[in-house]
py3Dmol code that shows the C-alpha trace and the ligand (Angstrom):
import py3Dmol

protein = """\
ATOM      1  CA  UNK A   1      23.615  57.896  51.456  1.00  0.00           C
ATOM      2  CA  UNK A   2      22.610  54.473  52.867  1.00  0.00           C
ATOM      3  CA  UNK A   3      24.284  51.466  51.572  1.00  0.00           C
ATOM      4  CA  UNK A   4      23.127  50.762  48.068  1.00  0.00           C
ATOM      5  CA  UNK A   5      21.172  47.798  47.233  1.00  0.00           C
ATOM      6  CA  UNK A   6      23.759  46.207  44.999  1.00  0.00           C
ATOM      7  CA  UNK A   7      23.499  42.665  43.751  1.00  0.00           C
ATOM      8  CA  UNK A   8      26.330  41.443  46.193  1.00  0.00           C
ATOM      9  CA  UNK A   9      24.214  42.681  49.085  1.00  0.00           C
ATOM     10  CA  UNK A  10      20.876  41.459  47.870  1.00  0.00           C
ATOM     11  CA  UNK A  11      21.151  38.228  45.871  1.00  0.00           C
ATOM     12  CA  UNK A  12      22.451  36.259  48.813  1.00  0.00           C
ATOM     13  CA  UNK A  13      19.477  37.090  50.940  1.00  0.00           C
ATOM     14  CA  UNK A  14      17.003  35.855  48.300  1.00  0.00           C
ATOM     15  CA  UNK A  15      15.064  32.812  49.247  1.00  0.00           C
ATOM     16  CA  UNK A  16      12.212  32.488  46.479  1.00  0.00           C
ATOM     17  CA  UNK A  17      11.788  32.790  42.879  1.00  0.00           C
ATOM     18  CA  UNK A  18      11.206  36.550  42.741  1.00  0.00           C
ATOM     19  CA  UNK A  19      14.244  38.751  42.115  1.00  0.00           C
ATOM     20  CA  UNK A  20      15.898  36.486  39.553  1.00  0.00           C
ATOM     21  CA  UNK A  21      17.319  38.086  37.629  1.00  0.00           C
ATOM     22  CA  UNK A  22      18.014  41.150  39.910  1.00  0.00           C
ATOM     23  CA  UNK A  23      18.788  44.187  37.807  1.00  0.00           C
ATOM     24  CA  UNK A  24      20.230  46.964  39.815  1.00  0.00           C
ATOM     25  CA  UNK A  25      21.353  50.572  38.685  1.00  0.00           C
ATOM     26  CA  UNK A  26      22.532  53.655  40.650  1.00  0.00           C
ATOM     27  CA  UNK A  27      20.080  55.670  38.749  1.00  0.00           C
ATOM     28  CA  UNK A  28      17.563  55.107  36.183  1.00  0.00           C
ATOM     29  CA  UNK A  29      14.732  57.320  34.419  1.00  0.00           C
ATOM     30  CA  UNK A  30      12.192  54.614  35.732  1.00  0.00           C
ATOM     31  CA  UNK A  31      12.514  50.836  36.879  1.00  0.00           C
ATOM     32  CA  UNK A  32       9.286  50.173  34.857  1.00  0.00           C
ATOM     33  CA  UNK A  33      11.257  50.522  31.584  1.00  0.00           C
ATOM     34  CA  UNK A  34      14.148  48.321  32.557  1.00  0.00           C
ATOM     35  CA  UNK A  35      11.707  45.360  32.188  1.00  0.00           C
ATOM     36  CA  UNK A  36      10.552  45.903  28.592  1.00  0.00           C
ATOM     37  CA  UNK A  37      12.931  43.386  27.278  1.00  0.00           C
ATOM     38  CA  UNK A  38      10.671  40.373  25.897  1.00  0.00           C
ATOM     39  CA  UNK A  39      13.271  37.613  27.000  1.00  0.00           C
ATOM     40  CA  UNK A  40      13.127  38.416  30.665  1.00  0.00           C
ATOM     41  CA  UNK A  41      11.294  35.568  32.792  1.00  0.00           C
ATOM     42  CA  UNK A  42       8.766  35.978  35.233  1.00  0.00           C
ATOM     43  CA  UNK A  43      10.320  37.152  38.586  1.00  0.00           C
ATOM     44  CA  UNK A  44      12.775  39.612  37.104  1.00  0.00           C
ATOM     45  CA  UNK A  45      13.201  42.583  39.326  1.00  0.00           C
ATOM     46  CA  UNK A  46      14.645  45.971  38.668  1.00  0.00           C
ATOM     47  CA  UNK A  47      15.823  48.157  41.374  1.00  0.00           C
ATOM     48  CA  UNK A  48      17.422  51.505  41.463  1.00  0.00           C
ATOM     49  CA  UNK A  49      18.717  53.856  44.077  1.00  0.00           C
ATOM     50  CA  UNK A  50      17.110  56.983  42.137  1.00  0.00           C
ATOM     51  CA  UNK A  51      14.715  57.597  39.316  1.00  0.00           C
ATOM     52  CA  UNK A  52      15.172  60.706  37.171  1.00  0.00           C
ATOM     53  CA  UNK A  53      11.647  60.206  35.816  1.00  0.00           C
ATOM     54  CA  UNK A  54       9.900  58.028  38.178  1.00  0.00           C
ATOM     55  CA  UNK A  55       6.065  57.833  37.298  1.00  0.00           C
ATOM     56  CA  UNK A  56       2.966  57.513  39.181  1.00  0.00           C
ATOM     57  CA  UNK A  57      -0.573  56.899  37.427  1.00  0.00           C
ATOM     58  CA  UNK A  58      -2.096  59.058  34.553  1.00  0.00           C
ATOM     59  CA  UNK A  59       1.314  60.829  33.906  1.00  0.00           C
ATOM     60  CA  UNK A  60       2.016  61.868  37.600  1.00  0.00           C
ATOM     61  CA  UNK A  61       5.478  61.822  39.048  1.00  0.00           C
ATOM     62  CA  UNK A  62       6.853  59.581  41.606  1.00  0.00           C
ATOM     63  CA  UNK A  63       9.632  61.298  43.593  1.00  0.00           C
ATOM     64  CA  UNK A  64      12.476  60.199  45.710  1.00  0.00           C
ATOM     65  CA  UNK A  65      15.660  61.139  47.269  1.00  0.00           C
ATOM     66  CA  UNK A  66      18.640  59.061  46.144  1.00  0.00           C
ATOM     67  CA  UNK A  67      19.303  56.152  48.210  1.00  0.00           C
ATOM     68  CA  UNK A  68      16.423  56.595  50.653  1.00  0.00           C
ATOM     69  CA  UNK A  69      13.541  54.668  49.105  1.00  0.00           C
ATOM     70  CA  UNK A  70      12.609  51.287  47.621  1.00  0.00           C
ATOM     71  CA  UNK A  71      12.014  51.632  44.020  1.00  0.00           C
ATOM     72  CA  UNK A  72      11.358  48.275  42.259  1.00  0.00           C
ATOM     73  CA  UNK A  73       9.547  46.967  39.510  1.00  0.00           C
ATOM     74  CA  UNK A  74       8.683  43.283  39.238  1.00  0.00           C
ATOM     75  CA  UNK A  75       7.765  41.261  36.048  1.00  0.00           C
ATOM     76  CA  UNK A  76       4.997  38.818  36.312  1.00  0.00           C
ATOM     77  CA  UNK A  77       3.417  36.584  33.424  1.00  0.00           C
ATOM     78  CA  UNK A  78       0.203  35.629  34.851  1.00  0.00           C
ATOM     79  CA  UNK A  79      -1.446  32.950  32.618  1.00  0.00           C
ATOM     80  CA  UNK A  80      -4.583  34.911  32.118  1.00  0.00           C
ATOM     81  CA  UNK A  81      -3.981  38.740  31.997  1.00  0.00           C
ATOM     82  CA  UNK A  82      -7.734  39.647  32.256  1.00  0.00           C
ATOM     83  CA  UNK A  83      -7.594  39.725  36.009  1.00  0.00           C
ATOM     84  CA  UNK A  84      -4.138  41.471  35.979  1.00  0.00           C
ATOM     85  CA  UNK A  85      -5.584  44.964  37.335  1.00  0.00           C
ATOM     86  CA  UNK A  86      -6.251  42.946  40.658  1.00  0.00           C
ATOM     87  CA  UNK A  87      -2.475  42.546  41.110  1.00  0.00           C
ATOM     88  CA  UNK A  88      -2.520  46.214  42.326  1.00  0.00           C
ATOM     89  CA  UNK A  89      -4.290  45.130  45.415  1.00  0.00           C
ATOM     90  CA  UNK A  90      -2.140  41.887  45.615  1.00  0.00           C
ATOM     91  CA  UNK A  91       1.002  44.066  45.697  1.00  0.00           C
ATOM     92  CA  UNK A  92      -0.627  46.627  48.177  1.00  0.00           C
ATOM     93  CA  UNK A  93      -1.370  43.981  50.548  1.00  0.00           C
ATOM     94  CA  UNK A  94       2.096  42.663  50.346  1.00  0.00           C
ATOM     95  CA  UNK A  95       3.507  45.995  51.044  1.00  0.00           C
ATOM     96  CA  UNK A  96       1.177  46.895  53.808  1.00  0.00           C
ATOM     97  CA  UNK A  97       2.162  43.664  55.621  1.00  0.00           C
ATOM     98  CA  UNK A  98       5.907  44.441  55.089  1.00  0.00           C
ATOM     99  CA  UNK A  99       5.461  47.986  56.422  1.00  0.00           C
ATOM    100  CA  UNK A 100       3.312  46.745  59.475  1.00  0.00           C
ATOM    101  CA  UNK A 101       5.957  44.067  60.127  1.00  0.00           C
ATOM    102  CA  UNK A 102       8.775  46.654  60.072  1.00  0.00           C
ATOM    103  CA  UNK A 103       7.198  49.566  61.944  1.00  0.00           C
ATOM    104  CA  UNK A 104       4.619  47.990  64.206  1.00  0.00           C
ATOM    105  CA  UNK A 105       2.109  50.367  62.824  1.00  0.00           C
ATOM    106  CA  UNK A 106      -1.184  49.569  61.176  1.00  0.00           C
ATOM    107  CA  UNK A 107      -0.925  49.869  57.486  1.00  0.00           C
ATOM    108  CA  UNK A 108      -3.987  50.335  55.154  1.00  0.00           C
ATOM    109  CA  UNK A 109      -4.657  50.086  51.519  1.00  0.00           C
ATOM    110  CA  UNK A 110      -6.422  52.902  49.624  1.00  0.00           C
ATOM    111  CA  UNK A 111      -8.060  51.182  46.756  1.00  0.00           C
ATOM    112  CA  UNK A 112      -6.762  50.720  44.145  1.00  0.00           C
ATOM    113  CA  UNK A 113      -3.005  51.308  44.686  1.00  0.00           C
ATOM    114  CA  UNK A 114      -1.896  53.119  47.758  1.00  0.00           C
ATOM    115  CA  UNK A 115      -0.412  52.145  51.105  1.00  0.00           C
ATOM    116  CA  UNK A 116      -1.138  54.443  54.098  1.00  0.00           C
ATOM    117  CA  UNK A 117      -0.223  54.782  57.592  1.00  0.00           C
ATOM    118  CA  UNK A 118      -2.097  57.128  59.841  1.00  0.00           C
ATOM    119  CA  UNK A 119      -3.556  58.757  56.777  1.00  0.00           C
ATOM    120  CA  UNK A 120      -0.113  59.405  55.160  1.00  0.00           C
ATOM    121  CA  UNK A 121       1.047  57.813  51.802  1.00  0.00           C
ATOM    122  CA  UNK A 122       4.071  55.508  52.339  1.00  0.00           C
ATOM    123  CA  UNK A 123       3.900  53.622  49.182  1.00  0.00           C
ATOM    124  CA  UNK A 124       2.347  53.546  45.798  1.00  0.00           C
ATOM    125  CA  UNK A 125       1.834  50.904  43.136  1.00  0.00           C
ATOM    126  CA  UNK A 126       1.708  51.406  39.228  1.00  0.00           C
ATOM    127  CA  UNK A 127       0.798  48.518  36.923  1.00  0.00           C
ATOM    128  CA  UNK A 128       1.621  48.372  33.320  1.00  0.00           C
ATOM    129  CA  UNK A 129       0.984  45.839  30.824  1.00  0.00           C
ATOM    130  CA  UNK A 130       3.267  44.671  27.955  1.00  0.00           C
ATOM    131  CA  UNK A 131       1.863  41.981  25.847  1.00  0.00           C
ATOM    132  CA  UNK A 132       1.577  38.937  28.165  1.00  0.00           C
ATOM    133  CA  UNK A 133       3.557  40.501  30.802  1.00  0.00           C
ATOM    134  CA  UNK A 134       2.566  42.671  33.722  1.00  0.00           C
ATOM    135  CA  UNK A 135       5.050  45.209  35.247  1.00  0.00           C
ATOM    136  CA  UNK A 136       4.416  45.982  38.912  1.00  0.00           C
ATOM    137  CA  UNK A 137       6.153  49.013  40.075  1.00  0.00           C
ATOM    138  CA  UNK A 138       6.348  49.645  43.657  1.00  0.00           C
ATOM    139  CA  UNK A 139       7.697  52.804  45.383  1.00  0.00           C
ATOM    140  CA  UNK A 140       8.066  52.691  49.220  1.00  0.00           C
ATOM    141  CA  UNK A 141       9.445  55.767  51.190  1.00  0.00           C
ATOM    142  CA  UNK A 142      11.937  54.365  53.726  1.00  0.00           C
ATOM    143  CA  UNK A 143      14.534  56.656  55.016  1.00  0.00           C
ATOM    144  CA  UNK A 144      13.599  60.065  53.819  1.00  0.00           C
ATOM    145  CA  UNK A 145      13.478  62.931  56.332  1.00  0.00           C
ATOM    146  CA  UNK A 146      10.439  65.120  56.323  1.00  0.00           C
ATOM    147  CA  UNK A 147      12.258  67.692  54.259  1.00  0.00           C
ATOM    148  CA  UNK A 148      13.032  65.146  51.698  1.00  0.00           C
ATOM    149  CA  UNK A 149       9.426  64.104  51.130  1.00  0.00           C
ATOM    150  CA  UNK A 150       7.381  65.727  48.478  1.00  0.00           C
ATOM    151  CA  UNK A 151       5.458  68.678  50.016  1.00  0.00           C
ATOM    152  CA  UNK A 152       2.600  68.996  47.417  1.00  0.00           C
ATOM    153  CA  UNK A 153       1.770  65.477  47.253  1.00  0.00           C
ATOM    154  CA  UNK A 154      -2.155  64.809  46.724  1.00  0.00           C
ATOM    155  CA  UNK A 155      -2.160  62.922  50.066  1.00  0.00           C
ATOM    156  CA  UNK A 156       0.393  63.880  52.703  1.00  0.00           C
ATOM    157  CA  UNK A 157       3.577  61.544  52.402  1.00  0.00           C
ATOM    158  CA  UNK A 158       5.516  59.627  55.072  1.00  0.00           C
ATOM    159  CA  UNK A 159       8.535  57.581  55.206  1.00  0.00           C
ATOM    160  CA  UNK A 160       8.925  54.663  57.619  1.00  0.00           C
ATOM    161  CA  UNK A 161      11.685  56.820  59.138  1.00  0.00           C
ATOM    162  CA  UNK A 162       9.265  59.683  59.668  1.00  0.00           C
ATOM    163  CA  UNK A 163       6.853  57.314  61.076  1.00  0.00           C
ATOM    164  CA  UNK A 164       8.862  55.543  63.499  1.00  0.00           C
ATOM    165  CA  UNK A 165      12.056  57.857  63.958  1.00  0.00           C
ATOM    166  CA  UNK A 166      14.315  54.879  63.139  1.00  0.00           C
ATOM    167  CA  UNK A 167      16.538  54.075  59.985  1.00  0.00           C
ATOM    168  CA  UNK A 168      15.385  50.962  58.157  1.00  0.00           C
ATOM    169  CA  UNK A 169      17.570  48.311  56.556  1.00  0.00           C
ATOM    170  CA  UNK A 170      16.347  48.680  52.986  1.00  0.00           C
ATOM    171  CA  UNK A 171      17.983  45.372  51.945  1.00  0.00           C
ATOM    172  CA  UNK A 172      16.049  43.483  54.491  1.00  0.00           C
ATOM    173  CA  UNK A 173      12.773  45.337  53.637  1.00  0.00           C
ATOM    174  CA  UNK A 174      13.385  44.455  49.857  1.00  0.00           C
ATOM    175  CA  UNK A 175      13.831  40.846  50.629  1.00  0.00           C
ATOM    176  CA  UNK A 176      10.909  40.534  52.920  1.00  0.00           C
ATOM    177  CA  UNK A 177       8.715  42.445  50.399  1.00  0.00           C
ATOM    178  CA  UNK A 178       9.845  40.058  47.599  1.00  0.00           C
ATOM    179  CA  UNK A 179       8.790  36.975  49.801  1.00  0.00           C
ATOM    180  CA  UNK A 180       5.403  38.397  50.615  1.00  0.00           C
ATOM    181  CA  UNK A 181       4.862  39.303  47.131  1.00  0.00           C
ATOM    182  CA  UNK A 182       5.493  35.752  45.969  1.00  0.00           C
ATOM    183  CA  UNK A 183       3.261  34.235  48.577  1.00  0.00           C
ATOM    184  CA  UNK A 184       0.596  36.417  47.752  1.00  0.00           C
ATOM    185  CA  UNK A 185       0.940  36.170  44.028  1.00  0.00           C
ATOM    186  CA  UNK A 186       0.774  32.284  44.319  1.00  0.00           C
ATOM    187  CA  UNK A 187      -2.298  32.592  46.519  1.00  0.00           C
ATOM    188  CA  UNK A 188      -3.804  34.809  43.662  1.00  0.00           C
ATOM    189  CA  UNK A 189      -2.772  32.376  40.968  1.00  0.00           C
ATOM    190  CA  UNK A 190      -4.601  29.526  42.772  1.00  0.00           C
ATOM    191  CA  UNK A 191      -7.762  31.507  44.052  1.00  0.00           C
ATOM    192  CA  UNK A 192      -7.840  34.939  42.870  1.00  0.00           C
ATOM    193  CA  UNK A 193      -8.546  37.785  45.326  1.00  0.00           C
ATOM    194  CA  UNK A 194     -11.104  35.620  47.134  1.00  0.00           C
ATOM    195  CA  UNK A 195      -8.849  34.301  49.850  1.00  0.00           C
ATOM    196  CA  UNK A 196      -7.597  37.930  50.420  1.00  0.00           C
ATOM    197  CA  UNK A 197     -10.763  39.542  50.807  1.00  0.00           C
ATOM    198  CA  UNK A 198     -11.165  39.545  54.765  1.00  0.00           C
ATOM    199  CA  UNK A 199      -7.719  41.278  54.948  1.00  0.00           C
ATOM    200  CA  UNK A 200      -8.545  43.725  52.117  1.00  0.00           C
ATOM    201  CA  UNK A 201     -11.681  44.567  54.179  1.00  0.00           C
ATOM    202  CA  UNK A 202      -9.787  45.126  57.286  1.00  0.00           C
ATOM    203  CA  UNK A 203      -7.144  47.231  55.435  1.00  0.00           C
ATOM    204  CA  UNK A 204      -9.667  49.054  53.400  1.00  0.00           C
ATOM    205  CA  UNK A 205      -9.224  52.833  54.215  1.00  0.00           C
ATOM    206  CA  UNK A 206     -12.047  54.034  52.220  1.00  0.00           C
ATOM    207  CA  UNK A 207     -14.640  51.963  53.810  1.00  0.00           C
ATOM    208  CA  UNK A 208     -17.572  53.987  55.035  1.00  0.00           C
ATOM    209  CA  UNK A 209     -16.217  57.320  53.492  1.00  0.00           C
ATOM    210  CA  UNK A 210     -17.996  59.385  51.008  1.00  0.00           C
ATOM    211  CA  UNK A 211     -15.996  59.441  47.716  1.00  0.00           C
ATOM    212  CA  UNK A 212     -16.126  60.168  44.006  1.00  0.00           C
ATOM    213  CA  UNK A 213     -14.666  58.004  41.413  1.00  0.00           C
ATOM    214  CA  UNK A 214     -15.184  59.359  37.958  1.00  0.00           C
ATOM    215  CA  UNK A 215     -18.810  60.042  37.475  1.00  0.00           C
ATOM    216  CA  UNK A 216     -19.860  57.959  40.621  1.00  0.00           C
ATOM    217  CA  UNK A 217     -20.187  59.271  44.050  1.00  0.00           C
ATOM    218  CA  UNK A 218     -21.290  57.347  47.225  1.00  0.00           C
ATOM    219  CA  UNK A 219     -20.242  55.729  50.342  1.00  0.00           C
ATOM    220  CA  UNK A 220     -17.257  53.358  49.822  1.00  0.00           C
ATOM    221  CA  UNK A 221     -17.898  49.755  50.994  1.00  0.00           C
ATOM    222  CA  UNK A 222     -16.261  46.459  50.352  1.00  0.00           C
ATOM    223  CA  UNK A 223     -13.816  45.477  47.594  1.00  0.00           C
ATOM    224  CA  UNK A 224     -15.015  42.616  45.499  1.00  0.00           C
ATOM    225  CA  UNK A 225     -13.344  39.473  44.616  1.00  0.00           C
ATOM    226  CA  UNK A 226     -12.821  40.953  41.158  1.00  0.00           C
ATOM    227  CA  UNK A 227     -11.146  43.902  42.790  1.00  0.00           C
ATOM    228  CA  UNK A 228     -14.057  46.434  42.304  1.00  0.00           C
ATOM    229  CA  UNK A 229     -14.872  49.051  44.749  1.00  0.00           C
ATOM    230  CA  UNK A 230     -18.580  49.004  45.901  1.00  0.00           C
ATOM    231  CA  UNK A 231     -20.128  52.435  45.998  1.00  0.00           C
ATOM    232  CA  UNK A 232     -23.549  52.900  47.537  1.00  0.00           C
ATOM    233  CA  UNK A 233     -25.313  55.917  46.382  1.00  0.00           C
ATOM    234  CA  UNK A 234     -27.773  58.230  48.295  1.00  0.00           C
ATOM    235  CA  UNK A 235     -30.979  56.230  46.804  1.00  0.00           C
ATOM    236  CA  UNK A 236     -29.512  52.940  48.065  1.00  0.00           C
ATOM    237  CA  UNK A 237     -28.441  51.557  44.721  1.00  0.00           C
ATOM    238  CA  UNK A 238     -24.917  50.441  44.323  1.00  0.00           C
ATOM    239  CA  UNK A 239     -22.241  50.594  41.639  1.00  0.00           C
ATOM    240  CA  UNK A 240     -19.177  48.307  41.430  1.00  0.00           C
ATOM    241  CA  UNK A 241     -16.308  50.609  40.195  1.00  0.00           C
ATOM    242  CA  UNK A 242     -13.691  48.823  38.039  1.00  0.00           C
ATOM    243  CA  UNK A 243     -10.901  51.509  38.147  1.00  0.00           C
ATOM    244  CA  UNK A 244     -10.371  55.099  38.549  1.00  0.00           C
ATOM    245  CA  UNK A 245      -9.082  58.150  40.793  1.00  0.00           C
ATOM    246  CA  UNK A 246     -10.676  58.463  44.035  1.00  0.00           C
ATOM    247  CA  UNK A 247     -11.487  61.804  45.716  1.00  0.00           C
ATOM    248  CA  UNK A 248     -12.654  61.675  49.141  1.00  0.00           C
ATOM    249  CA  UNK A 249     -15.550  63.920  50.317  1.00  0.00           C
ATOM    250  CA  UNK A 250     -17.876  63.207  47.219  1.00  0.00           C
TER     251      UNK A 250
END
"""
ligand_1 = """\
38
BT5
C 1.583 55.810 42.548
O 0.852 56.718 41.692
O 1.311 55.866 43.499
C 2.510 54.934 41.797
C 3.918 55.142 42.214
C 4.767 54.010 41.657
C 6.233 54.335 41.842
C 7.032 53.215 41.303
S 8.626 53.447 41.794
C 9.261 52.155 40.757
C 8.325 52.147 39.670
N 8.953 52.871 38.694
C 8.188 54.116 38.320
O 8.612 54.987 37.457
N 7.033 54.066 39.247
C 7.116 52.850 40.044
P -0.333 57.892 41.867
O -1.396 57.095 42.702
O -0.563 58.380 40.532
O 0.445 58.804 42.854
C 1.332 59.915 42.341
C 1.043 61.013 43.254
O 1.568 60.686 44.533
C 1.872 62.290 42.697
O 1.057 62.966 41.980
C 2.232 62.961 44.135
O 1.217 63.802 44.582
C 2.374 61.919 45.148
N 3.900 61.352 45.403
C 4.787 61.594 44.472
N 5.886 60.997 44.993
C 5.585 60.549 46.305
C 6.341 60.022 47.318
N 7.490 59.628 47.272
N 5.591 59.558 48.386
C 4.132 59.884 48.577
N 3.541 60.441 47.575
C 4.123 60.842 46.497
"""
view = py3Dmol.view(width=600, height=400)
view.addModel(protein, "pdb")
view.setStyle({"model": 0}, {"cartoon": {"style": "trace"}})
view.addModel(ligand_1, "xyz")
view.setStyle({"model": 1}, {"stick": {}})
view.zoomTo()
view.show()
């Protein structure tokens, strides 16, 4: 197993306000549940080496092999939780930026919560709300070998190691991710998604593809400043989709 992300390794590297307090465990059912304590302040981060009940959206599972992934949850307390679902895209951009900086490979975002490289899913994001808090769960596949990745995933999975053939330093990646998350969260607090739309557009893997989201089918277009996905139907009309499961191929 790679060196664990213990506080003595990670805390000295932290530069910003995210990651304080830093709550690490060797194993946990889900890092999402570590942050339920109402007294925790914004910026609290829970990290574990292994989740025994890691979760994705709508009751799905998030798999890991112990000591090979980044498994973290970040507690945010935005002043207005109405726009909180947009934080999924804010986190996805931060993850994509880190993955790209670390691997040199283009990382793209699949609305609303996946990060893909070459069509393979390297990271997923799960937002959960508790009263005035938003818990942003982020799973990044880092050092898994091909055999350690889930085989039956909805989208083929990859890790930074399977993509590059190199081991990555998880502590450095975690610290970089927290820095990028902080910078983008601050941008979002000041001006919403608008300043990030050009980058979202560039990284939007669905753009131009035929997709189905719930009842709606159409050609996926831009992501709006409210975080919606634009769908253009066969008759030329458009729908702005707020949330939902995307199936490609219509
Ligand atoms: C997600 O859900 O992609 C959100 C994943 C969030 C995980 C983090 S880890 C830290 C925090 N604590 C938690 O308990 N969760 C968060 P969704 O879009 O529903 O994708 C789930 C689907 O991705 C599964 O049904 C599988 O098909 C696939 N999958 C599972 N594990 C995977 C992995 N390690 N890599 C790629 N795909 C995976």
